[in-house]
MOPAC internal coordinates of N, CA, C and O (Angstrom, degrees):
PM7 1SCF
backbone

  N    0.0000 0     0.00 0     0.00 0    0    0    0
  C    1.4419 1     0.00 0     0.00 0    1    0    0
  C    1.5165 1   112.22 1     0.00 0    2    1    0
  O    1.2310 1   119.19 1   171.67 1    3    2    1
  N    1.3022 1   119.15 1    -8.33 1    3    2    1
  C    1.4541 1   121.47 1   177.52 1    5    3    2
  C    1.5242 1   112.30 1   -74.98 1    6    5    3
  O    1.2310 1   119.92 1   161.56 1    7    6    5
  N    1.2923 1   117.75 1   -18.44 1    7    6    5
  C    1.4581 1   122.28 1  -177.26 1    9    7    6
  C    1.5307 1   112.42 1   -58.55 1   10    9    7
  O    1.2310 1   118.10 1   130.57 1   11   10    9
  N    1.3504 1   121.23 1   -49.43 1   11   10    9
  C    1.4604 1   120.10 1  -179.28 1   13   11   10
  C    1.5271 1   112.53 1   -62.30 1   14   13   11
  O    1.2310 1   119.42 1   142.26 1   15   14   13
  N    1.3379 1   118.71 1   -37.74 1   15   14   13
  C    1.4569 1   120.26 1   179.39 1   17   15   14
  C    1.5213 1   111.08 1   -66.54 1   18   17   15
  O    1.2310 1   120.20 1   138.41 1   19   18   17
  N    1.3168 1   117.23 1   -41.59 1   19   18   17
  C    1.4640 1   119.36 1  -179.72 1   21   19   18
  C    1.5228 1   110.80 1   -68.58 1   22   21   19
  O    1.2310 1   119.84 1   146.31 1   23   22   21
  N    1.3382 1   117.91 1   -33.69 1   23   22   21
  C    1.4575 1   120.89 1   176.32 1   25   23   22
  C    1.5191 1   110.51 1   -65.53 1   26   25   23
  O    1.2310 1   119.94 1   135.46 1   27   26   25
  N    1.3294 1   117.72 1   -44.54 1   27   26   25
  C    1.4625 1   120.07 1  -179.67 1   29   27   26
  C    1.5269 1   110.94 1   -68.46 1   30   29   27
  O    1.2310 1   120.15 1   146.35 1   31   30   29
  N    1.3150 1   117.31 1   -33.65 1   31   30   29
  C    1.4639 1   120.59 1   176.99 1   33   31   30
  C    1.5262 1   110.24 1   -67.76 1   34   33   31
  O    1.2310 1   120.71 1   136.28 1   35   34   33
  N    1.3160 1   116.25 1   -43.72 1   35   34   33
  C    1.4617 1   120.79 1   177.64 1   37   35   34
  C    1.5226 1   110.50 1   -62.21 1   38   37   35
  O    1.2310 1   120.40 1   138.89 1   39   38   37
  N    1.3245 1   116.85 1   -41.11 1   39   38   37
  C    1.4614 1   121.56 1   178.58 1   41   39   38
  C    1.5292 1   110.60 1   -62.65 1   42   41   39
  O    1.2310 1   120.16 1   137.81 1   43   42   41
  N    1.3231 1   117.30 1   -42.19 1   43   42   41
  C    1.4622 1   121.50 1   178.29 1   45   43   42
  C    1.5286 1   110.84 1   -64.08 1   46   45   43
  O    1.2310 1   120.10 1   139.37 1   47   46   45
  N    1.3307 1   117.41 1   -40.63 1   47   46   45
  C    1.4643 1   121.06 1   177.80 1   49   47   46
  C    1.5285 1   110.73 1   -64.60 1   50   49   47
  O    1.2310 1   120.23 1   138.56 1   51   50   49
  N    1.3271 1   117.16 1   -41.44 1   51   50   49
  C    1.4605 1   120.77 1   177.99 1   53   51   50
  C    1.5281 1   111.26 1   -62.66 1   54   53   51
  O    1.2310 1   120.53 1   140.16 1   55   54   53
  N    1.3281 1   116.60 1   -39.84 1   55   54   53
  C    1.4657 1   120.18 1   178.61 1   57   55   54
  C    1.5261 1   110.76 1   -66.74 1   58   57   55
  O    1.2310 1   119.91 1   142.03 1   59   58   57
  N    1.3131 1   117.78 1   -37.97 1   59   58   57
  C    1.4556 1   121.49 1   178.27 1   61   59   58
  C    1.5284 1   110.63 1   -66.97 1   62   61   59
  O    1.2310 1   120.53 1   137.55 1   63   62   61
  N    1.3160 1   116.59 1   -42.45 1   63   62   61
  C    1.4660 1   120.29 1   177.50 1   65   63   62
  C    1.5260 1   110.19 1   -62.60 1   66   65   63
  O    1.2310 1   120.26 1   137.10 1   67   66   65
  N    1.3208 1   117.10 1   -42.90 1   67   66   65
  C    1.4663 1   121.03 1   177.70 1   69   67   66
  C    1.5239 1   110.40 1   -60.26 1   70   69   67
  O    1.2310 1   120.24 1   138.73 1   71   70   69
  N    1.3233 1   117.14 1   -41.27 1   71   70   69
  C    1.4592 1   121.24 1   178.63 1   73   71   70
  C    1.5287 1   111.21 1   -62.01 1   74   73   71
  O    1.2310 1   120.01 1   139.85 1   75   74   73
  N    1.3237 1   117.58 1   -40.15 1   75   74   73
  C    1.4599 1   121.03 1   177.31 1   77   75   74
  C    1.5311 1   111.00 1   -64.38 1   78   77   75
  O    1.2310 1   120.30 1   138.64 1   79   78   77
  N    1.3317 1   117.04 1   -41.36 1   79   78   77
  C    1.4569 1   120.55 1   176.05 1   81   79   78
  C    1.5278 1   110.83 1   -63.71 1   82   81   79
  O    1.2310 1   120.09 1   143.14 1   83   82   81
  N    1.3144 1   117.43 1   -36.86 1   83   82   81
  C    1.4617 1   120.88 1   178.65 1   85   83   82
  C    1.5240 1   110.39 1   -62.47 1   86   85   83
  O    1.2310 1   120.26 1   136.15 1   87   86   85
  N    1.3273 1   117.11 1   -43.85 1   87   86   85
  C    1.4602 1   120.40 1   177.84 1   89   87   86
  C    1.5316 1   109.68 1   -61.72 1   90   89   87
  O    1.2310 1   120.36 1   134.20 1   91   90   89
  N    1.3258 1   116.92 1   -45.80 1   91   90   89
  C    1.4630 1   121.33 1   179.00 1   93   91   90
  C    1.5270 1   111.00 1   -58.64 1   94   93   91
  O    1.2310 1   120.25 1   129.98 1   95   94   93
  N    1.3256 1   117.12 1   -50.02 1   95   94   93
  C    1.4609 1   119.64 1  -176.65 1   97   95   94
  C    1.5219 1   112.49 1   -72.16 1   98   97   95
  O    1.2310 1   119.58 1   155.55 1   99   98   97
  N    1.3123 1   118.40 1   -24.45 1   99   98   97
  C    1.4588 1   119.72 1   173.76 1  101   99   98
  C    1.5267 1   109.81 1   -67.21 1  102  101   99
  O    1.2310 1   120.31 1   141.47 1  103  102  101
  N    1.3371 1   117.02 1   -38.53 1  103  102  101
  C    1.4633 1   120.82 1   175.90 1  105  103  102
  C    1.5298 1   110.68 1   -66.15 1  106  105  103
  O    1.2310 1   120.49 1   137.94 1  107  106  105
  N    1.3276 1   116.67 1   -42.06 1  107  106  105
  C    1.4648 1   121.16 1   177.35 1  109  107  106
  C    1.5278 1   109.89 1   -62.57 1  110  109  107
  O    1.2310 1   120.33 1   142.77 1  111  110  109
  N    1.3259 1   116.97 1   -37.23 1  111  110  109
  C    1.4647 1   121.69 1   177.40 1  113  111  110
  C    1.5269 1   110.11 1   -59.85 1  114  113  111
  O    1.2310 1   120.28 1   136.41 1  115  114  113
  N    1.3319 1   117.07 1   -43.59 1  115  114  113
  C    1.4615 1   120.78 1   178.40 1  117  115  114
  C    1.5186 1   112.33 1   -62.52 1  118  117  115
  O    1.2310 1   120.02 1   138.36 1  119  118  117
  N    1.3201 1   117.57 1   -41.64 1  119  118  117
  C    1.4635 1   121.50 1   177.17 1  121  119  118
  C    1.5302 1   109.55 1   -65.45 1  122  121  119
  O    1.2310 1   120.23 1   141.33 1  123  122  121
  N    1.3155 1   117.17 1   -38.67 1  123  122  121
  C    1.4662 1   121.47 1   179.23 1  125  123  122
  C    1.5221 1   111.31 1   -61.92 1  126  125  123
  O    1.2310 1   120.47 1   143.38 1  127  126  125
  N    1.3210 1   116.70 1   -36.62 1  127  126  125
  C    1.4649 1   120.09 1   177.59 1  129  127  126
  C    1.5210 1   110.98 1   -63.93 1  130  129  127
  O    1.2310 1   120.48 1   140.85 1  131  130  129
  N    1.3253 1   116.68 1   -39.15 1  131  130  129
  C    1.4671 1   120.64 1   178.31 1  133  131  130
  C    1.5270 1   110.01 1   -66.04 1  134  133  131
  O    1.2310 1   120.45 1   136.75 1  135  134  133
  N    1.3249 1   116.74 1   -43.25 1  135  134  133
  C    1.4670 1   120.75 1   178.26 1  137  135  134
  C    1.5207 1   110.19 1   -62.30 1  138  137  135
  O    1.2310 1   120.09 1   138.76 1  139  138  137
  N    1.3267 1   117.44 1   -41.24 1  139  138  137
  C    1.4592 1   121.34 1   177.95 1  141  139  138
  C    1.5272 1   110.93 1   -61.73 1  142  141  139
  O    1.2310 1   120.27 1   138.60 1  143  142  141
  N    1.3231 1   117.08 1   -41.40 1  143  142  141
  C    1.4626 1   120.55 1   177.68 1  145  143  142
  C    1.5257 1   110.83 1   -62.34 1  146  145  143
  O    1.2310 1   120.14 1   137.89 1  147  146  145
  N    1.3392 1   117.33 1   -42.11 1  147  146  145
  C    1.4660 1   120.67 1   178.62 1  149  147  146
  C    1.5306 1   111.79 1   -64.35 1  150  149  147
  O    1.2310 1   120.60 1   137.39 1  151  150  149
  N    1.3258 1   116.46 1   -42.61 1  151  150  149
  C    1.4703 1   120.20 1   177.32 1  153  151  150
  C    1.5237 1   109.95 1   -61.59 1  154  153  151
  O    1.2310 1   120.17 1   138.71 1  155  154  153
  N    1.3173 1   117.27 1   -41.29 1  155  154  153
  C    1.4654 1   121.61 1   179.66 1  157  155  154
  C    1.5278 1   111.08 1   -62.34 1  158  157  155
  O    1.2310 1   120.46 1   135.72 1  159  158  157
  N    1.3261 1   116.73 1   -44.28 1  159  158  157
  C    1.4661 1   120.81 1  -179.67 1  161  159  158
  C    1.5204 1   110.46 1   -65.11 1  162  161  159
  O    1.2310 1   120.29 1   132.83 1  163  162  161
  N    1.3300 1   117.06 1   -47.17 1  163  162  161
  C    1.4632 1   120.57 1  -179.60 1  165  163  162
  C    1.5271 1   110.58 1   -62.05 1  166  165  163
  O    1.2310 1   120.13 1   135.98 1  167  166  165
  N    1.3234 1   117.35 1   -44.02 1  167  166  165
  C    1.4645 1   120.54 1  -179.84 1  169  167  166
  C    1.5267 1   111.03 1   -63.90 1  170  169  167
  O    1.2310 1   120.52 1   141.12 1  171  170  169
  N    1.3198 1   116.60 1   -38.88 1  171  170  169
  C    1.4687 1   120.08 1   179.06 1  173  171  170
  C    1.5307 1   110.97 1   -64.86 1  174  173  171
  O    1.2310 1   120.53 1   136.88 1  175  174  173
  N    1.3206 1   116.59 1   -43.12 1  175  174  173
  C    1.4646 1   120.41 1   178.24 1  177  175  174
  C    1.5236 1   110.09 1   -64.51 1  178  177  175
  O    1.2310 1   120.25 1   134.08 1  179  178  177
  N    1.3186 1   117.13 1   -45.92 1  179  178  177
  C    1.4611 1   120.23 1   178.39 1  181  179  178
  C    1.5233 1   111.37 1   -60.63 1  182  181  179
  O    1.2310 1   120.30 1   141.02 1  183  182  181
  N    1.3103 1   117.03 1   -38.98 1  183  182  181
  C    1.4622 1   121.02 1   179.90 1  185  183  182
  C    1.5230 1   110.92 1   -65.76 1  186  185  183
  O    1.2310 1   120.45 1   142.75 1  187  186  185
  N    1.3378 1   116.75 1   -37.25 1  187  186  185
  C    1.4585 1   120.21 1   179.84 1  189  187  186
  C    1.5298 1   112.64 1   -74.61 1  190  189  187
  O    1.2310 1   120.25 1   143.31 1  191  190  189
  N    1.3225 1   117.12 1   -36.69 1  191  190  189
  C    1.4614 1   121.02 1  -171.82 1  193  191  190
  C    1.5196 1   114.92 1   -97.92 1  194  193  191
  O    1.2310 1   119.94 1   168.29 1  195  194  193
  N    1.3133 1   117.71 1   -11.71 1  195  194  193
  C    1.4657 1   119.50 1  -178.93 1  197  195  194
  C    1.5225 1   109.87 1  -134.58 1  198  197  195
  O    1.2310 1   121.20 1    17.91 1  199  198  197
  N    1.3253 1   115.32 1  -162.09 1  199  198  197
  C    1.4693 1   120.52 1  -176.78 1  201  199  198
  C    1.5175 1   113.82 1   -72.41 1  202  201  199
  O    1.2310 1   119.96 1   167.23 1  203  202  201
  N    1.2995 1   117.69 1   -12.77 1  203  202  201
  C    1.4563 1   119.94 1  -178.76 1  205  203  202
  C    1.5108 1   110.91 1   159.59 1  206  205  203
  O    1.2310 1   120.77 1     2.15 1  207  206  205
  N    1.3207 1   116.13 1  -177.85 1  207  206  205
  C    1.4655 1   119.96 1  -179.01 1  209  207  206
  C    1.5305 1   112.14 1   -69.25 1  210  209  207
  O    1.2310 1   121.40 1   -19.91 1  211  210  209
  N    1.3043 1   114.92 1   160.09 1  211  210  209
  C    1.4662 1   122.05 1   179.98 1  213  211  210
  C    1.5234 1   110.48 1   -72.57 1  214  213  211
  O    1.2310 1   120.89 1   -50.04 1  215  214  213
  N    1.3050 1   115.91 1   129.96 1  215  214  213
  C    1.4778 1   121.26 1   179.25 1  217  215  214
  C    1.5328 1   110.55 1   -64.33 1  218  217  215
  O    1.2310 1   120.55 1   138.76 1  219  218  217
  N    1.3350 1   116.55 1   -41.24 1  219  218  217
  C    1.4685 1   118.75 1  -179.42 1  221  219  218
  C    1.5269 1   111.42 1   -66.84 1  222  221  219
  O    1.2310 1   120.09 1   144.05 1  223  222  221
  N    1.3287 1   117.44 1   -35.95 1  223  222  221
  C    1.4655 1   119.45 1   176.11 1  225  223  222
  C    1.5258 1   111.43 1   -71.28 1  226  225  223
  O    1.2310 1   120.26 1   150.01 1  227  226  225
  N    1.3284 1   117.11 1   -29.99 1  227  226  225
  C    1.4662 1   119.76 1   174.16 1  229  227  226
  C    1.5259 1   109.99 1   -62.99 1  230  229  227
  O    1.2310 1   120.96 1   134.37 1  231  230  229
  N    1.3235 1   115.77 1   -45.63 1  231  230  229
  C    1.4635 1   119.96 1   179.38 1  233  231  230
  C    1.5331 1   110.99 1   -63.25 1  234  233  231
  O    1.2310 1   120.87 1   136.64 1  235  234  233
  N    1.3402 1   115.95 1   -43.36 1  235  234  233
  C    1.4608 1   119.17 1   177.62 1  237  235  234
  C    1.5228 1   110.75 1   -63.09 1  238  237  235
  O    1.2310 1   120.01 1   138.92 1  239  238  237
  N    1.3190 1   117.58 1   -41.08 1  239  238  237
  C    1.4635 1   121.27 1   178.94 1  241  239  238
  C    1.5183 1   112.33 1   -61.26 1  242  241  239
  O    1.2310 1   121.05 1   141.05 1  243  242  241
  N    1.3290 1   115.59 1   -38.95 1  243  242  241
  C    1.4632 1   118.50 1   177.56 1  245  243  242
  C    1.5214 1   111.49 1   -65.99 1  246  245  243
  O    1.2310 1   120.35 1   135.86 1  247  246  245
  N    1.3228 1   116.93 1   -44.14 1  247  246  245
  C    1.4645 1   118.62 1   179.95 1  249  247  246
  C    1.5277 1   110.58 1   -69.21 1  250  249  247
  O    1.2310 1   119.95 1   145.62 1  251  250  249
  N    1.3347 1   117.70 1   -34.38 1  251  250  249
  C    1.4620 1   120.65 1   176.18 1  253  251  250
  C    1.5250 1   110.82 1   -63.82 1  254  253  251
  O    1.2310 1   120.34 1   140.91 1  255  254  253
  N    1.3187 1   116.95 1   -39.09 1  255  254  253
  C    1.4668 1   119.23 1   179.01 1  257  255  254
  C    1.5290 1   111.15 1   -65.31 1  258  257  255
  O    1.2310 1   120.16 1   142.36 1  259  258  257
  N    1.3257 1   117.31 1   -37.64 1  259  258  257
  C    1.4638 1   120.12 1   176.35 1  261  259  258
  C    1.5301 1   110.74 1   -66.77 1  262  261  259
  O    1.2310 1   120.85 1   141.67 1  263  262  261
  N    1.3280 1   115.98 1   -38.33 1  263  262  261
  C    1.4686 1   120.50 1   178.31 1  265  263  262
  C    1.5270 1   110.67 1   -64.14 1  266  265  263
  O    1.2310 1   120.49 1   135.76 1  267  266  265
  N    1.3236 1   116.67 1   -44.24 1  267  266  265
  C    1.4629 1   120.42 1   177.87 1  269  267  266
  C    1.5268 1   110.12 1   -61.99 1  270  269  267
  O    1.2310 1   120.46 1   139.98 1  271  270  269
  N    1.3242 1   116.73 1   -40.02 1  271  270  269
  C    1.4710 1   120.30 1   177.17 1  273  271  270
  C    1.5284 1   110.99 1   -61.90 1  274  273  271
  O    1.2310 1   120.29 1   139.53 1  275  274  273
  N    1.3324 1   117.05 1   -40.47 1  275  274  273
  C    1.4692 1   120.30 1   177.73 1  277  275  274
  C    1.5310 1   110.77 1   -63.27 1  278  277  275
  O    1.2310 1   120.63 1   139.43 1  279  278  277
  N    1.3224 1   116.41 1   -40.57 1  279  278  277
  C    1.4638 1   120.03 1   178.34 1  281  279  278
  C    1.5244 1   110.33 1   -62.56 1  282  281  279
  O    1.2310 1   120.37 1   134.10 1  283  282  281
  N    1.3196 1   116.89 1   -45.90 1  283  282  281
  C    1.4665 1   121.21 1  -179.92 1  285  283  282
  C    1.5222 1   110.57 1   -61.57 1  286  285  283
  O    1.2310 1   119.98 1   138.55 1  287  286  285
  N    1.3176 1   117.64 1   -41.45 1  287  286  285
  C    1.4650 1   120.35 1   178.37 1  289  287  286
  C    1.5197 1   110.98 1   -62.84 1  290  289  287
  O    1.2310 1   120.28 1   140.30 1  291  290  289
  N    1.3257 1   117.08 1   -39.70 1  291  290  289
  C    1.4663 1   120.31 1   179.37 1  293  291  290
  C    1.5332 1   110.11 1   -69.48 1  294  293  291
  O    1.2310 1   120.12 1   136.44 1  295  294  293
  N    1.3300 1   117.37 1   -43.56 1  295  294  293
  C    1.4598 1   120.70 1  -178.67 1  297  295  294
  C    1.5242 1   112.31 1   -64.60 1  298  297  295
  O    1.2310 1   120.55 1   146.81 1  299  298  297
  N    1.3199 1   116.55 1   -33.19 1  299  298  297
  C    1.4668 1   120.53 1  -177.49 1  301  299  298
  C    1.5271 1   112.84 1   -91.78 1  302  301  299
  O    1.2310 1   120.46 1  -170.83 1  303  302  301
  N    1.3320 1   116.72 1     9.17 1  303  302  301
  C    1.4656 1   123.08 1  -179.76 1  305  303  302
  C    1.5277 1   112.59 1    63.40 1  306  305  303
  O    1.2310 1   120.21 1  -158.57 1  307  306  305
  N    1.3276 1   117.20 1    21.43 1  307  306  305
  C    1.4569 1   120.33 1   175.21 1  309  307  306
  C    1.5181 1   111.06 1   -79.52 1  310  309  307
  O    1.2310 1   121.02 1   161.99 1  311  310  309
  N    1.3360 1   115.66 1   -18.01 1  311  310  309
  C    1.4573 1   121.32 1   179.78 1  313  311  310
  C    1.5187 1   109.20 1  -144.56 1  314  313  311
  O    1.2310 1   121.19 1   -34.58 1  315  314  313
  N    1.3280 1   115.32 1   145.42 1  315  314  313
  C    1.4599 1   120.53 1   174.23 1  317  315  314
  C    1.5312 1   111.11 1   -96.52 1  318  317  315
  O    1.2310 1   120.22 1   174.65 1  319  318  317
  N    1.3268 1   117.19 1    -5.35 1  319  318  317
  C    1.4574 1   122.34 1  -179.39 1  321  319  318
  C    1.5258 1   109.45 1   -77.58 1  322  321  319
  O    1.2310 1   121.06 1   -61.32 1  323  322  321
  N    1.3382 1   115.58 1   118.68 1  323  322  321
  C    1.4578 1   119.92 1   179.20 1  325  323  322
  C    1.5281 1   109.28 1   -75.77 1  326  325  323
  O    1.2310 1   120.68 1   -43.65 1  327  326  325
  N    1.3544 1   116.30 1   136.35 1  327  326  325
  C    1.4622 1   119.77 1   178.74 1  329  327  326
  C    1.5277 1   112.94 1   -71.19 1  330  329  327
  O    1.2310 1   120.89 1     0.84 1  331  330  329
  N    1.3318 1   115.90 1  -179.16 1  331  330  329
  C    1.4548 1   123.15 1   176.15 1  333  331  330
  C    1.5229 1   109.12 1   -48.86 1  334  333  331
  O    1.2310 1   117.97 1   -44.60 1  335  334  333
  N    1.2808 1   121.47 1   135.40 1  335  334  333
  C    1.4467 1   131.73 1    15.89 1  337  335  334
  C    1.5244 1   114.05 1   -93.44 1  338  337  335
  O    1.2310 1   119.82 1  -172.09 1  339  338  337
  N    1.3225 1   117.94 1     7.91 1  339  338  337
  C    1.4601 1   121.18 1   179.14 1  341  339  338
  C    1.5201 1   111.45 1   -86.05 1  342  341  339
  O    1.2310 1   120.40 1   168.02 1  343  342  341
  N    1.3009 1   116.84 1   -11.98 1  343  342  341
  C    1.4534 1   123.68 1   176.43 1  345  343  342
  C    1.5328 1   106.93 1  -137.00 1  346  345  343
  O    1.2310 1   120.13 1    -5.77 1  347  346  345
  N    1.3192 1   117.35 1   174.23 1  347  346  345
  C    1.4612 1   120.48 1   178.87 1  349  347  346
  C    1.5227 1   111.09 1   -68.18 1  350  349  347
  O    1.2310 1   121.23 1   -29.02 1  351  350  349
  N    1.3363 1   115.26 1   150.98 1  351  350  349
  C    1.4618 1   120.42 1   174.10 1  353  351  350
  C    1.5274 1   107.55 1   -66.04 1  354  353  351
  O    1.2310 1   119.56 1   -46.80 1  355  354  353
  N    1.3320 1   118.45 1   133.20 1  355  354  353
  C    1.4679 1   120.00 1  -177.82 1  357  355  354
  C    1.5326 1   111.57 1   -69.88 1  358  357  355
  O    1.2310 1   121.26 1   -40.98 1  359  358  357
  N    1.3052 1   115.20 1   139.02 1  359  358  357
  C    1.4558 1   121.14 1   176.35 1  361  359  358
  C    1.5132 1   108.42 1  -116.12 1  362  361  359
  O    1.2310 1   121.44 1   -56.20 1  363  362  361
  N    1.3161 1   114.85 1   123.80 1  363  362  361
  C    1.4583 1   119.99 1  -178.72 1  365  363  362
  C    1.5176 1   109.84 1   -97.73 1  366  365  363
  O    1.2310 1   120.23 1   -42.93 1  367  366  365
  N    1.3189 1   117.17 1   137.07 1  367  366  365
  C    1.4631 1   118.77 1   173.52 1  369  367  366
  C    1.5217 1   109.03 1   -70.55 1  370  369  367
  O    1.2310 1   120.64 1   -43.35 1  371  370  369
  N    1.3038 1   116.37 1   136.65 1  371  370  369
  C    1.4604 1   120.01 1   179.99 1  373  371  370
  C    1.5235 1   110.12 1   -72.85 1  374  373  371
  O    1.2310 1   121.59 1   -39.90 1  375  374  373
  N    1.2970 1   114.56 1   140.10 1  375  374  373
  C    1.4699 1   120.34 1   176.24 1  377  375  374
  C    1.5196 1   108.37 1   -76.67 1  378  377  375
  O    1.2310 1   121.14 1   -30.04 1  379  378  377
  N    1.3144 1   115.42 1   149.96 1  379  378  377
  C    1.4606 1   119.52 1   176.44 1  381  379  378
  C    1.5155 1   109.08 1   -69.22 1  382  381  379
  O    1.2310 1   120.91 1   -40.50 1  383  382  381
  N    1.3349 1   115.87 1   139.50 1  383  382  381
  C    1.4638 1   119.59 1   178.07 1  385  383  382
  C    1.5180 1   109.59 1   -68.78 1  386  385  383
  O    1.2310 1   121.75 1   -40.83 1  387  386  385
  N    1.3274 1   114.25 1   139.17 1  387  386  385
  C    1.4469 1   120.59 1   177.28 1  389  387  386
  C    1.5289 1   108.49 1   -82.96 1  390  389  387
  O    1.2310 1   119.78 1   -41.69 1  391  390  389
  N    1.3223 1   118.03 1   138.31 1  391  390  389
  C    1.4760 1   119.34 1   175.78 1  393  391  390
  C    1.5110 1   110.68 1   -63.53 1  394  393  391
  O    1.2310 1   120.93 1   -37.08 1  395  394  393
  N    1.3220 1   115.82 1   142.92 1  395  394  393
  C    1.4796 1   120.42 1  -178.50 1  397  395  394
  C    1.5000 1   111.78 1   -86.53 1  398  397  395
  O    1.2310 1   120.10 1   180.00 1  399  398  397

């Protein structure tokens, strides 16, 4: 008869651990928003002062957007997969440039 109590205790511990991860990833989400704002400002300045935005920052922005999406999925319980650093950093395939 100890089995049901230990299962419910384990379940409660898992929920508490998940809650701690949620707090952690919510903080990471806030930092990600600041990084996104900085990338946006730098790209805008580069676009105004040179031939266009930085290709490497475009690639980083795409992977950052996928990372933010992973965080949102974890926070909203849409996914049990924890984002980076518990998984690989997402890499986005670059879109083909449109002719001007």
